[in-house]
C-alpha positions, 0 to 999 in steps of 0.5 A: 403467555407460555405458548406466545413465548414459545412462538416468539422464541421460534420466530426469532430462530427462524428468522435468524437462520433465514437470514443466514442462508441468504447471506450464505448464499449472496457470498456463494454468488459473489465468489461465484461471479468473482471467479468465473466472470472477473474483470479485475485481472484484465484490467491489470494487465492493461494497468501492469503491461500497456500503462506500466509504473505510475509514479505520482506526477508522471505521464503513466499516473495520468494515462492510469487515471484516464484508463480506470475513469474509463472503465468505472463508466463502462460499468454503467454507475450513478457517477463517475467523476475526478477530484484535483490533487496536486501531487509531488514530481520526483524523477529517477534518472539514469540508472544509478550505479554504486561499488566498494572500493577496497584495497585497490580494487571495485565490487560493482553492488546493486542500488536505486535511489529513494524516493525524495533523494537529491541527487549526487553530484555529477561526478558521484559520491564517494567517502569513507562508510560507516555501519549502523543497525539503526538511527539510535545507533548513529545517534549515539556514535555522534557527529565526531564519527559520522561527519563527512561518511556515508552511513550504512544502515543494515538493520534488516527485517526481522525474520521471527514475525510470521506478520510480515508487515511487523518486520517492515514496520520494525525496520523501516524508519532507517529508509524514512528517516535516516537520511534526515537524522545523518545529515543533523550528523554531518554525513555526506550520503546514506546507503540502506539495507532494502526492505526485505526478507529475501537475500537477492540482487534487487534493490527496493525503493521507498520514500525518504523524507528531509522534515524541516531540514533546509534543502542546502543540508539534504544529502543522497539516499540510496537503497542497496540490495540485500545480498549486497548489503551482507556482502559490504558488511562483511567486507566492512569488517576485514576493512573498516577504512574502505571507501564506497562510491554512489551515483544517482541523478534524481531530481524533484520538479515543480508538483503536478496537477493529478486526480483522485478516480471515484465512482458510486452506486447511490444507496436506495435508503440511505443515500447520504451514508458512504461506504469507500472502498479503495487502493492507491493508483500510483506505483513506484517506477522501478517495476510495473505496481502490479502488487502494490498497488495495482492490485488494490485498484482492480479489485476495489473496481470489481466490487462494483462490478460485482453487485453491478453484475448481480443486480445487488441494489445497495441500502447505502451508498457505496463508492471506489476511489482510486487514490493517487500519491500514496507512495510518496506523500499520500496527497490523494487519501488526505484531498479526499478527506479534506473534501469529504469534510468540506462537504459534510459527507457521512462516511460509516465504513472504509475498506482499503486494499494495500498489501498485494494480491495475494490469497486473502486471509481475512481483515484488520480493523479499526472499530470499537468493541460492539462493531469488531464484535458484530463483524467478527461474528460473520466469520463463519461466514466466510469460513468456506473460503479459507478466511480466518483473521478478524483482528484489529489493527492498521488498515490502510494510509489512505483510508487513514486521514478519513474521519466521520462522527461514526466510521469503521475502517477495515483493511484487507489482510492477504498472506504476506510471506511473500509480499516483500519479496516484491514490495518497491522492487524491480519485480513487481511485475504483472507475471507475479500476480496470481490470477485466481488469488486476485479474485478471491481477494476481490470476492472477500472484499466485496463480502464484507462490503455487501454484509456492512450494507446489509446490517449496518454499523452500530 
């Protein structure tokens, strides 16, 4: 009996060591393939420099759908198809213009319309302006001090957070909800400090929403660059009675038919169990959307390319989804989840990349404790590649609506220190993406997909 127990322990340890060695080899193969033969940088080059920005409803978004579908078909997947989704069609119009009017002098400042905003009157909008640090402060002032004025939301991103998404989350409400709440108090317009930790002259767009306000109550909303926000604040301290002028010609057109792009490799053992990886194909219109989220799109495509190149046959069905309309509606993510429910699909895992193409640092997870511990136990396999963060937290907008009886969601976490220098701004362009960092992110994503596919979820 004693000999049998010793033998069993020996076999168990030997099996565990062999499995770990096999996994180490597989991850090494994945990273080698990504760093030597990756297609993702060339794909991103085409998306960014040939197609350009891909705002939902635009012709360039349509071109991006056709291009990525064609490239997925070239990989020899088991299935490539499109999912119809109606998306909003907001257009910016001619370049925005703004100035501070102080004691008869005009100081021009860079602004851009916020997504989904209405236009100003054709001749522009000029009014006195009042500075607040947030929605609560504005509400406390009341309609008596807000009515007839332009509200200047000037709460900056807090620099003390090492995780910059925390800083973003701490002030983005003034962009997303500021116009709606200001309109309720009788404001005639809104100017919002750009969501950016860097001081520069680039205004950063992003979506605003009017909620259930009647359309005749909508007011125009714009973002102002961080340097200009500091200037406006300083001049306001000298002269609280100055005027601000801005002009924008954006408009919302009727919804447009668009598509999620889907490609998959059928599982050899559990084809009914689906593992999803994706990013969003649409982007804002000021730059070309290379970091947000062209990087996530091509990294997700690269995972299937790596598996095909290595001859890896997954146990579960692995599906890449290039979601449309994350930026101003999330209709692609919601449509995918709706169709998954209607088709009784069993999703066991979802992975999203939507935090830029910077060096990968780890993963955030939405998982129960057993699966969180299980995935965290793979940490030693990732340490040679400088991947160290395995934390619970938000994983992604597009995979957010997706629900199944048992599902684990994961978001790739790249280094975020420079992300908001580019986020939603005109400098989010291909030259800002480092080829090696992009490929490391794709390899990191492929590695966790491989491990989850091999060992399953609990």
